[in-house]
MIMAR-861499 format. One line per 5 residues: number of its first residue (from 0); their letters; for each residue x, y, z of N, C-alpha, C. Coordinates in steps of 0.2 Angstrom, whole numbers. Example, Ala and Ser with C-alpha at 12.3 -4.5 7.8 and 13.67 -1.06 7.14 Angstrom:
! MIMAR-861499
0	as	66:-28:39:62:-22:39:66:-16:39 ~ 64:-11:35:68:-5:36:64:0:39
***
This chain:
! MIMAR-861499
0	xxxxx	1:45:-116:-6:44:-118:-10:42:-111 ~ -15:45:-110:-19:44:-104:-24:38:-106 ~ -24:33:-101:-28:28:-102:-32:27:-95 ~ -39:27:-96:-43:27:-90:-43:21:-86 ~ -42:15:-90:-41:9:-87:-35:8:-83
5	xxxxx	-29:11:-85:-23:11:-82:-24:15:-76 ~ -26:21:-77:-27:26:-71:-31:23:-65 ~ -36:19:-67:-41:16:-62:-38:10:-59 ~ -32:8:-62:-29:2:-59:-32:-5:-61 ~ -37:-5:-66:-40:-11:-68:-36:-15:-73
10	xxxxx	-32:-12:-77:-28:-15:-82:-21:-12:-82 ~ -16:-16:-81:-9:-14:-81:-4:-17:-86 ~ -8:-19:-92:-4:-22:-97:1:-18:-100 ~ -1:-12:-101:4:-7:-104:8:-3:-99 ~ 14:-7:-97:17:-4:-92:21:2:-93
15	xxxxx	22:5:-99:25:11:-100:20:16:-103 ~ 14:15:-102:9:20:-105:9:27:-102 ~ 12:28:-96:12:35:-93:18:39:-96 ~ 23:35:-99:29:38:-102:27:41:-109 ~ 29:47:-110:28:50:-117:31:45:-122
20	xxxxx	27:44:-128:29:39:-133:36:40:-135 ~ 38:46:-137:45:47:-140:50:44:-135 ~ 49:45:-128:54:43:-123:54:35:-123 ~ 48:33:-123:47:25:-123:52:22:-129 ~ 51:25:-135:55:22:-141:62:23:-139
25	xxxxx	64:29:-137:72:30:-136:74:25:-130 ~ 70:24:-125:73:20:-120:73:12:-122 ~ 68:10:-126:68:4:-129:74:3:-134 ~ 75:8:-138:81:7:-143:88:7:-139 ~ 88:10:-134:95:10:-130:96:3:-127
30	xxxxx	90:0:-124:90:-6:-121:92:-12:-126 ~ 89:-11:-132:90:-16:-137:97:-16:-139 ~ 100:-10:-140:107:-9:-143:112:-12:-138 ~ 110:-11:-131:114:-14:-126:114:-21:-126 ~ 109:-24:-128:108:-31:-128:111:-35:-134
35	xxxxx	109:-32:-140:111:-35:-146:118:-33:-148 ~ 120:-26:-147:126:-23:-150:130:-20:-144 ~ 132:-23:-139:136:-20:-133:142:-17:-135 ~ 145:-19:-141:152:-16:-143:151:-10:-148 ~ 144:-9:-150:143:-3:-155:146:-4:-161
40	xxxxx	146:-10:-164:149:-12:-171:144:-11:-176 ~ 137:-12:-174:132:-12:-179:130:-5:-182 ~ 128:-4:-188:125:2:-191:117:1:-189 ~ 115:6:-185:108:5:-183:104:10:-188 ~ 99:8:-191:94:12:-195:89:15:-190
45	xxxxx	86:21:-193:81:24:-188:76:19:-186 ~ 74:20:-180:69:16:-177:62:17:-181 ~ 59:11:-182:52:12:-185:47:13:-179 ~ 44:19:-178:40:20:-173:33:18:-175 ~ 29:16:-171:22:14:-172:17:20:-170
50	xxxxx	11:19:-172:6:24:-169:5:22:-162 ~ 4:27:-157:4:25:-150:-3:22:-148 ~ -8:23:-153:-15:20:-152:-18:18:-158 ~ -23:14:-158:-26:12:-164:-22:7:-169 ~ -17:4:-166:-13:0:-170:-14:-8:-170
55	xxxxx	-17:-10:-165:-18:-17:-164:-24:-20:-169 ~ -22:-25:-173:-26:-27:-178:-30:-33:-175 ~ -29:-35:-169:-32:-41:-166:-34:-39:-159 ~ -39:-42:-157:-42:-41:-150:-43:-48:-147 ~ -40:-50:-141:-40:-56:-138:-44:-55:-132
60	xxxxx	-51:-56:-132:-55:-54:-126:-57:-60:-122 ~ -55:-60:-116:-58:-64:-111:-66:-62:-110 ~ -70:-67:-110:-77:-66:-109:-79:-67:-102 ~ -81:-63:-98:-83:-64:-91:-90:-61:-90 ~ -92:-60:-84:-98:-57:-82:-104:-62:-82
65	xxxxx	-110:-60:-84:-115:-65:-85:-118:-65:-92 ~ -122:-70:-94:-125:-70:-101:-129:-64:-102 ~ -132:-61:-98:-136:-55:-99:-131:-48:-99 ~ -126:-49:-95:-121:-43:-95:-114:-45:-96 ~ -112:-47:-102:-105:-50:-102:-100:-44:-102
70	xxxxx	-94:-46:-100:-88:-42:-101:-84:-44:-106 ~ -80:-40:-110:-75:-42:-115:-69:-38:-113 ~ -64:-42:-111:-58:-39:-109:-53:-44:-105 ~ -52:-44:-99:-48:-48:-95:-51:-50:-89 ~ -48:-54:-85:-51:-56:-78:-46:-53:-73
75	xxxxx	-49:-51:-67:-45:-48:-62:-42:-54:-58 ~ -39:-52:-52:-36:-58:-48:-41:-62:-45 ~ -47:-60:-44:-52:-65:-42:-56:-68:-47 ~ -54:-68:-53:-57:-71:-59:-64:-68:-61 ~ -64:-61:-59:-70:-58:-61:-69:-54:-68
80	xxxxx	-74:-53:-72:-73:-50:-79:-72:-43:-78 ~ -67:-40:-82:-65:-33:-82:-66:-31:-89 ~ -71:-27:-91:-73:-25:-97:-68:-19:-100 ~ -65:-21:-106:-60:-16:-109:-62:-15:-116 ~ -68:-14:-117:-70:-13:-124:-68:-6:-127
85	xxxxx	-66:-1:-122:-64:5:-124:-56:6:-125 ~ -53:0:-124:-45:0:-125:-43:4:-131 ~ -39:9:-130:-36:14:-135:-32:10:-140 ~ -30:4:-139:-25:1:-144:-28:-2:-150 ~ -34:-3:-150:-37:-7:-155:-39:-2:-161
90	xxxxx	-39:-6:-167:-41:-2:-173:-48:1:-173 ~ -50:6:-177:-57:8:-176:-62:3:-178 ~ -61:-2:-183:-65:-7:-184:-67:-12:-179 ~ -62:-13:-175:-62:-18:-169:-66:-14:-164 ~ -65:-8:-162:-69:-4:-158:-76:-4:-159
95	xxxxx	-78:-3:-166:-85:-3:-168:-88:-10:-167 ~ -84:-15:-167:-87:-22:-167:-88:-24:-160 ~ -84:-22:-155:-85:-25:-149:-92:-24:-145 ~ -95:-18:-145:-102:-18:-142:-107:-22:-146 ~ -106:-23:-152:-111:-27:-156:-110:-34:-154
100	xxxxx	-103:-36:-153:-102:-43:-151:-105:-44:-143 ~ -104:-39:-139:-107:-40:-132:-114:-41:-132 ~ -118:-38:-137:-125:-39:-137:-126:-46:-140 ~ -122:-48:-145:-123:-54:-148:-122:-60:-143 ~ -118:-59:-139:-117:-64:-133:-123:-65:-129
105	xxxxx	-126:-60:-127:-132:-60:-123:-138:-63:-128 ~ -139:-61:-134:-144:-63:-138:-144:-71:-140 ~ -138:-73:-141:-137:-80:-142:-136:-84:-136 ~ -137:-81:-130:-136:-85:-124:-130:-89:-123 ~ -124:-86:-125:-118:-89:-124:-115:-88:-117
110	xxxxx	-116:-92:-113:-114:-91:-106:-107:-91:-105 ~ -104:-85:-102:-97:-84:-101:-95:-90:-96 ~ -89:-92:-98:-86:-97:-94:-83:-94:-87 ~ -85:-97:-82:-83:-95:-75:-77:-99:-72 ~ -72:-96:-72:-65:-100:-70:-66:-103:-63
115	xxxxx	-69:-99:-58:-70:-102:-51:-74:-108:-51 ~ -80:-108:-54:-84:-114:-54:-83:-119:-59 ~ -79:-117:-65:-78:-121:-70:-85:-123:-74 ~ -89:-118:-74:-95:-119:-78:-96:-113:-83 ~ -100:-114:-88:-101:-110:-94:-98:-112:-100
120	xxxxx	-99:-109:-105:-97:-111:-112:-92:-106:-116 ~ -93:-100:-116:-89:-95:-120:-83:-93:-116 ~ -77:-94:-118:-71:-92:-114:-68:-86:-117 ~ -67:-86:-124:-64:-80:-127:-67:-78:-133 ~ -67:-72:-135:-68:-69:-142:-62:-67:-145
125	xxxxx	-60:-69:-151:-54:-67:-154:-56:-64:-161 ~ -54:-58:-161:-56:-54:-167:-50:-51:-170 ~ -50:-51:-177:-45:-48:-181:-47:-44:-187 ~ -44:-38:-188:-47:-34:-193:-41:-34:-199 ~ -43:-34:-205:-39:-34:-211:-38:-26:-213
130	xxxxx	-33:-25:-217:-32:-18:-219:-38:-15:-222 ~ -42:-19:-226:-48:-16:-229:-54:-16:-225 ~ -53:-18:-219:-59:-17:-214:-63:-24:-213 ~ -61:-29:-216:-64:-36:-215:-62:-38:-208 ~ -67:-42:-205:-66:-45:-199:-66:-53:-199
135	xxxxx	-62:-56:-194:-62:-63:-193:-64:-64:-185 ~ -69:-68:-184:-71:-69:-177:-70:-76:-175 ~ -67:-77:-170:-67:-84:-167:-70:-84:-160 ~ -74:-89:-159:-77:-91:-153:-73:-96:-149 ~ -70:-95:-144:-67:-101:-140:-72:-103:-135
140	xxxxx	-74:-110:-136:-79:-113:-132:-76:-119:-128 ~ -80:-120:-123:-78:-126:-119:-80:-133:-122 ~ -85:-132:-126:-88:-138:-129:-92:-136:-136 ~ -95:-141:-139:-99:-140:-145:-106:-138:-143 ~ -108:-138:-137:-115:-137:-135:-118:-131:-138
145	xxxxx	-114:-125:-138:-117:-119:-141:-117:-118:-148 ~ -115:-123:-152:-114:-122:-159:-121:-121:-163 ~ -126:-125:-161:-132:-124:-164:-135:-117:-163 ~ -134:-114:-157:-136:-107:-156:-132:-102:-160 ~ -125:-104:-160:-121:-99:-164:-123:-99:-171
150	xxxxx	-124:-104:-174:-126:-105:-181:-133:-101:-182 ~ -137:-102:-177:-144:-99:-178:-144:-91:-178 ~ -139:-88:-173:-139:-81:-172:-133:-78:-177 ~ -129:-82:-180:-124:-79:-185:-127:-74:-190 ~ -132:-76:-194:-135:-72:-199:-137:-65:-196
155	xxxxx	-140:-65:-190:-141:-58:-187:-135:-54:-185 ~ -130:-58:-183:-124:-54:-181:-121:-51:-188 ~ -121:-55:-193:-118:-53:-199:-122:-47:-202 ~ -128:-47:-201:-132:-41:-203:-130:-35:-199 ~ -129:-36:-193:-127:-30:-188:-120:-28:-189
160	xxxxx	-116:-33:-192:-109:-32:-192:-107:-34:-199 ~ -108:-30:-204:-107:-32:-211:-100:-34:-213 ~ -95:-31:-209:-88:-32:-211:-86:-39:-209 ~ -90:-43:-205:-88:-50:-203:-88:-54:-209 ~ -82:-57:-211:-81:-61:-216:-80:-68:-215
165	xxxxx	-76:-69:-209:-74:-76:-207:-76:-77:-200 ~ -79:-83:-198:-81:-85:-191:-80:-92:-190 ~ -77:-94:-184:-76:-101:-183:-77:-102:-175 ~ -78:-108:-173:-78:-110:-166:-72:-114:-165 ~ -68:-112:-159:-62:-116:-157:-64:-119:-151
170	xxxxx	-63:-126:-150:-65:-130:-144:-59:-131:-140 ~ -60:-128:-133:-55:-128:-128:-58:-131:-122 ~ -58:-138:-121:-62:-141:-116:-58:-141:-109 ~ -51:-140:-110:-47:-140:-104:-48:-134:-99 ~ -48:-135:-93:-48:-129:-88:-40:-127:-87
175	xxxxx	-38:-123:-91:-31:-121:-91:-30:-114:-94 ~ -24:-111:-92:-23:-104:-95:-20:-105:-102 ~ -25:-106:-106:-23:-107:-114:-28:-102:-117 ~ -26:-99:-123:-30:-95:-127:-35:-99:-131 ~ -32:-105:-134:-37:-108:-139:-35:-116:-138
180	xxxxx	-39:-120:-141:-38:-127:-142:-36:-129:-149 ~ -35:-135:-150:-33:-138:-157:-38:-138:-162 ~ -44:-139:-160:-50:-141:-164:-53:-134:-167 ~ -54:-133:-173:-57:-127:-176:-63:-129:-180 ~ -69:-126:-179:-75:-128:-183:-77:-122:-187
185	xxxxx	-76:-122:-194:-79:-116:-198:-86:-115:-197 ~ -88:-108:-197:-95:-106:-196:-97:-103:-202 ~ -93:-100:-207:-94:-97:-213:-91:-100:-219 ~ -94:-99:-224:-91:-102:-231:-84:-100:-232 ~ -83:-93:-231:-76:-90:-232:-72:-92:-225
190	xxxxx	-66:-95:-227:-62:-97:-221:-55:-94:-220 ~ -54:-89:-225:-48:-85:-224:-49:-77:-224 ~ -46:-74:-220:-46:-66:-220:-40:-64:-224 ~ -42:-60:-229:-36:-57:-234:-33:-51:-230 ~ -27:-52:-229:-23:-46:-226:-18:-43:-232
195	xxxxx	-20:-38:-235:-17:-35:-240:-11:-31:-238 ~ -5:-33:-239:1:-30:-237:6:-29:-243 ~ 8:-23:-244:13:-22:-249:11:-25:-256 ~ 4:-24:-257:2:-26:-264:0:-34:-264 ~ 1:-37:-259:0:-45:-259:-5:-47:-254
200	xxxxx	-10:-51:-256:-15:-53:-252:-12:-59:-248 ~ -11:-58:-241:-9:-64:-237:-16:-67:-234 ~ -16:-73:-235:-23:-76:-232:-22:-79:-225 ~ -26:-76:-221:-25:-78:-214:-31:-83:-212 ~ -29:-89:-210:-34:-93:-207:-34:-93:-200
205	xxxxx	-40:-95:-197:-41:-94:-190:-35:-96:-185 ~ -31:-101:-186:-26:-103:-182:-19:-100:-184 ~ -19:-96:-189:-13:-94:-192:-10:-88:-188 ~ -3:-87:-188:0:-81:-184:0:-75:-189 ~ -1:-69:-187:0:-63:-190:2:-58:-186
210	xxxxx	7:-54:-188:9:-48:-183:4:-44:-181 ~ 5:-41:-175:-1:-38:-171:-2:-31:-174 ~ 3:-28:-177:2:-22:-181:3:-23:-188 ~ -2:-21:-192:-1:-22:-200:4:-17:-203 ~ 4:-11:-200:9:-6:-203:16:-8:-201
215	xxxxx	17:-11:-195:24:-13:-194:26:-20:-198 ~ 21:-24:-199:22:-30:-203:25:-28:-210 ~ 21:-23:-213:23:-20:-219:30:-17:-219 ~ 32:-14:-214:38:-11:-213:44:-16:-213 ~ 42:-22:-210:47:-27:-209:48:-30:-216
220	xxxxx	43:-31:-220:44:-34:-227:48:-29:-231 ~ 46:-23:-231:50:-18:-235:57:-18:-233 ~ 59:-18:-226:66:-18:-225:70:-24:-227 ~ 66:-30:-227:69:-36:-230:71:-35:-237 ~ 66:-32:-241:67:-31:-248:73:-27:-249
225	xxxxx	73:-21:-245:79:-16:-246:85:-20:-245 ~ 86:-24:-240:92:-27:-239:94:-33:-244 ~ 89:-36:-246:90:-42:-251:91:-40:-258 ~ 87:-35:-260:88:-33:-267:95:-32:-270 ~ 99:-28:-267:106:-27:-270:110:-33:-270
230	xxxxx	108:-38:-265:112:-44:-265:111:-49:-271 ~ 105:-48:-274:103:-52:-280:104:-59:-279 ~ 102:-63:-273:103:-70:-272:98:-74:-277 ~ 101:-79:-280:97:-83:-284:92:-88:-281 ~ 94:-89:-274:90:-94:-270:89:-91:-263
235	xxxxx	83:-90:-261:82:-87:-254:77:-92:-250 ~ 79:-94:-244:75:-98:-240:72:-93:-235 ~ 65:-95:-233:62:-91:-228:60:-96:-223 ~ 63:-97:-217:62:-102:-212:57:-99:-207 ~ 53:-103:-204:47:-101:-200:43:-95:-204
240	xxxxx	41:-97:-210:38:-92:-214:31:-90:-213 ~ 27:-94:-209:20:-92:-207:16:-92:-214 ~ 12:-87:-215:8:-87:-221:12:-84:-227 ~ 19:-83:-226:23:-82:-232:24:-75:-233 ~ 24:-70:-228:25:-63:-229:32:-61:-232
245	xxxxx	37:-64:-228:44:-62:-231:45:-65:-238 ~ 43:-72:-238:45:-75:-245:41:-72:-251 ~ 35:-70:-250:31:-67:-255:34:-61:-257 ~ 36:-57:-252:39:-50:-254:46:-50:-256 ~ 49:-56:-256:56:-56:-258:56:-60:-265
250	xxxxx	51:-62:-268:50:-65:-275:53:-60:-280 ~ 56:-62:-285:59:-58:-290:60:-62:-296 ~ 60:-59:-302:61:-63:-308:68:-67:-308 ~ 67:-74:-310:73:-78:-310:76:-80:-303 ~ 72:-78:-298:74:-80:-291:70:-86:-288
255	xxxxx	73:-91:-285:69:-96:-282:69:-95:-274 ~ 62:-94:-272:61:-93:-265:57:-99:-262 ~ 60:-102:-256:57:-107:-253:55:-105:-246 ~ 49:-106:-244:46:-105:-237:45:-111:-234 ~ 47:-112:-227:46:-118:-223:42:-116:-217
260	xxxxx	37:-120:-215:33:-118:-209:30:-124:-207 ~ 29:-125:-200:27:-131:-197:19:-132:-198 ~ 16:-126:-199:8:-126:-199:6:-128:-206 ~ 3:-133:-207:0:-135:-214:-5:-130:-216 ~ -9:-127:-212:-14:-122:-214:-10:-116:-216
265	xxxxx	-5:-114:-213:-2:-108:-215:2:-109:-222 ~ 4:-115:-223:7:-116:-229:2:-116:-235 ~ -4:-119:-233:-9:-119:-238:-11:-111:-240 ~ -11:-107:-235:-13:-100:-236:-7:-97:-240 ~ -1:-98:-239:5:-95:-243:5:-97:-250
270	xxxxx	3:-104:-251:3:-106:-258:-3:-103:-262 ~ -8:-102:-258:-14:-98:-262:-12:-91:-264 ~ -8:-87:-259:-6:-81:-260:-1:-81:-266 ~ 3:-85:-266:8:-86:-272:5:-87:-279 ~ 0:-91:-279:-4:-93:-285:-8:-86:-287
275	xxxxx	-11:-83:-282:-15:-77:-284:-10:-72:-287 ~ -4:-71:-284:0:-66:-286:4:-68:-293 ~ 3:-74:-295:7:-76:-301:14:-77:-300 ~ 16:-79:-294:23:-80:-292:26:-87:-293 ~ 28:-89:-299:29:-96:-300:36:-98:-297
280	xxxxx	40:-93:-295:46:-95:-292:46:-96:-285 ~ 40:-96:-282:40:-96:-274:36:-103:-273 ~ 39:-106:-268:36:-113:-266:36:-113:-258 ~ 32:-117:-256:31:-117:-248:31:-125:-246 ~ 34:-126:-241:34:-133:-239:32:-133:-231
285	xxxxx	28:-138:-230:26:-139:-223:31:-144:-219 ~ 34:-142:-214:38:-146:-210:42:-142:-205 ~ 46:-145:-201:50:-142:-196:56:-138:-199 ~ 56:-131:-198:61:-127:-202:68:-129:-200 ~ 69:-130:-193:76:-132:-191:78:-139:-195
290	xxxxx	74:-144:-195:76:-150:-198:77:-149:-206 ~ 73:-145:-209:74:-144:-216:80:-141:-217 ~ 82:-136:-213:88:-132:-215:94:-136:-213 ~ 94:-140:-208:100:-144:-206:101:-149:-212 ~ 96:-152:-214:96:-157:-220:99:-154:-226
295	xxxxx	96:-148:-228:97:-145:-234:104:-141:-234 ~ 106:-139:-228:113:-136:-228:118:-141:-227 ~ 116:-147:-224:121:-152:-223:122:-157:-228 ~ 120:-163:-226:120:-169:-231:115:-169:-236 ~ 109:-166:-234:103:-166:-238:100:-173:-239
300	xxxxx	98:-176:-233:96:-183:-233:88:-183:-234 ~ 85:-178:-233:77:-178:-234:76:-177:-241 ~ 70:-180:-243:67:-179:-250:66:-172:-252 ~ 63:-168:-247:62:-161:-249:69:-157:-250 ~ 74:-159:-245:80:-155:-246:84:-157:-252
305	xxxxx	83:-163:-255:87:-164:-261:84:-161:-267 ~ 77:-159:-266:74:-155:-272:75:-148:-272 ~ 78:-145:-267:79:-138:-266:86:-136:-267 ~ 87:-130:-270:94:-128:-272:97:-124:-265 ~ 103:-125:-264:106:-121:-259:105:-114:-259
310	xxxxx	104:-111:-254:102:-103:-254:109:-99:-253 ~ 108:-93:-256:113:-88:-254:111:-84:-249 ~ 105:-83:-248:102:-79:-242:96:-83:-239 ~ 96:-82:-232:91:-85:-228:88:-80:-224 ~ 81:-80:-223:77:-76:-219:75:-81:-213
315	xxxxx	76:-79:-207:73:-83:-201:69:-78:-197 ~ 63:-80:-195:58:-76:-191:55:-81:-186 ~ 60:-83:-181:58:-88:-176:53:-86:-171 ~ 51:-90:-167:47:-88:-160:52:-85:-155 ~ 49:-84:-150:54:-80:-145:60:-84:-143
320	xxxxx	60:-90:-143:66:-94:-141:72:-93:-145 ~ 70:-91:-151:76:-90:-156:77:-96:-160 ~ 82:-96:-164:84:-102:-169:87:-107:-165 ~ 91:-105:-160:94:-110:-156:101:-113:-159 ~ 104:-117:-155:111:-119:-156:111:-124:-162
325	xxxxx	106:-128:-164:107:-132:-169:106:-129:-176 ~ 101:-125:-177:100:-121:-183:106:-116:-184 ~ 108:-112:-179:113:-107:-179:119:-111:-181 ~ 121:-117:-178:127:-120:-180:126:-122:-188 ~ 121:-124:-190:120:-126:-197:121:-120:-202
330	xxxxx	119:-114:-200:120:-108:-204:127:-106:-203 ~ 130:-107:-198:137:-105:-197:142:-110:-201 ~ 140:-116:-202:145:-121:-206:143:-120:-213 ~ 138:-117:-215:135:-117:-222:139:-112:-226 ~ 137:-112:-233:140:-107:-237:135:-101:-238
335	xxxxx	130:-101:-234:125:-95:-235:129:-89:-234 ~ 128:-84:-239:132:-78:-238:128:-72:-234 ~ 122:-72:-234:118:-67:-230:112:-70:-226 ~ 111:-68:-220:105:-70:-216:101:-64:-214 ~ 95:-64:-215:91:-58:-212:87:-61:-206
340	xxxxx	88:-59:-200:85:-62:-194:80:-57:-191 ~ 74:-59:-191:69:-55:-188:67:-58:-181 ~ 68:-54:-176:67:-57:-169:62:-53:-165 ~ 58:-56:-161:54:-53:-156:57:-53:-149 ~ 63:-56:-148:66:-56:-142:74:-55:-142
345	xxxxx	76:-49:-141:83:-47:-141:88:-51:-138 ~ 86:-54:-132:90:-59:-128:92:-65:-132 ~ 87:-68:-135:88:-74:-139:92:-73:-145 ~ 90:-67:-148:94:-64:-154:101:-64:-153 ~ 103:-61:-147:110:-60:-145:113:-66:-145
350	xxxxx	110:-71:-141:113:-78:-140:114:-81:-147 ~ 109:-80:-152:110:-84:-158:116:-80:-162 ~ 116:-74:-162:122:-70:-166:129:-73:-163 ~ 129:-74:-157:136:-76:-154:137:-83:-157 ~ 132:-87:-159:133:-94:-161:135:-94:-168
355	xxxxx	135:-88:-172:137:-88:-179:142:-82:-180 ~ 148:-83:-177:153:-78:-178:156:-77:-185 ~ 155:-82:-190:157:-81:-197:152:-76:-200 ~ 146:-76:-198:141:-72:-201:140:-65:-197 ~ 144:-60:-199:144:-54:-195:138:-50:-196
360	xxxxx	135:-47:-190:130:-43:-191:132:-36:-193 ~ 129:-33:-199:131:-27:-202:126:-21:-200 ~ 120:-23:-201:115:-17:-200:109:-20:-196 ~ 106:-16:-192:100:-18:-188:95:-12:-188 ~ 89:-14:-186:83:-9:-186:78:-12:-180
365	xxxxx	76:-7:-176:71:-8:-171:64:-6:-174 ~ 59:-11:-173:52:-9:-175:48:-10:-169 ~ 45:-4:-167:41:-4:-161:34:-7:-163 ~ 34:-14:-162:28:-18:-164:23:-17:-158 ~ 25:-16:-152:21:-16:-146:22:-10:-142
370	xxxxx	19:-4:-144:20:2:-139:17:1:-132 ~ 20:5:-128:19:5:-121:21:-1:-117 ~ 25:-6:-120:27:-12:-117:35:-12:-118 ~ 38:-17:-115:45:-18:-116:46:-22:-123 ~ 41:-25:-126:42:-29:-132:43:-25:-138
375	xxxxx	47:-28:-143:48:-25:-149:50:-30:-154 ~ 51:-28:-160:54:-33:-165:61:-30:-168 ~ 66:-34:-169:72:-31:-171:74:-36:-177 ~ 76:-32:-182:79:-36:-188:86:-34:-189 ~ 90:-39:-191:97:-39:-192:99:-42:-199
380	xxxxx	104:-38:-202:107:-41:-208:114:-44:-206 ~ 115:-50:-208:121:-53:-207:124:-55:-213 ~ 131:-54:-213:135:-56:-219:141:-60:-218 ~ 142:-65:-222:148:-69:-220:154:-66:-222 ~ 159:-66:-217:166:-63:-218:170:-67:-223
***
């Protein structure tokens, strides 16, 4: 795929974009197998390839330039704004929205933050599109100074951008290489964006995590369903469950599913999705997934752990660092029969698999969540020997 930004040398984020996509996938698959399965013992299902363009459901745009001529994209090495509104990776809805947002920045007099002088207000625009075309917009601001102007100009923006459903202001006062701050201020009555995947509405709040490619997220949930269904576990735990994607898709009559996530907002969203779908057997708990599992699989000393049945199957979808020695050890010592491990880091996945020798990896599949880069998602089914 030819990218004008890459050819001009202004953006090098897609390190493999000059390689034909089929070759990218083959190279990535070989590298992942070498890392995760060096002995060739696993059965690898066909790689789930993504679309090479138009797949990104979110845009994280650094705002640069001037208030009259803002840039939406990245900063160069001298902290000058580089406009990437034409990036081929974004969904059509995001493409259509970005020029409207650039005009909105100028009209609302939202001065771009200047890294060199540490002056200005608007640092980033974070935009997410749902499968039905709805949009969620987050303004990352240095302070609350621009809130009055935002609220004044928001009706005009929504008239120009009817798909805009959710808007909020995130406050990031620190001069630091961070995407967002902790404080989120709603600007619209609607506070969640519905991401309909596999017939279930997942409710995404401004600070909630969701996979970059909706199509790949759906494929991950389907794969988990296909692996878990024939096992017929009575109890399933979904650790690091986020807004509940895996847990909600693994619900079945007579099955108890428990999702655990540290973000209280994500848990609130997951509970809403379960209620809307009428899934009485699914529950979500806000807390540390590792602590929950260690207590529940071990002595069961916490109040929550005492109220939850021991699982026959566990789904883990941790951050890049993996589940680590403590949780892997708890799973290794437990009576859990099967583990479905979804990983965005093959190296930490390989380390965790080595920590659980009694849970033998049987099948695996690569999902190309991030075309044109070295990053990917790998899912593995483990079975106790």
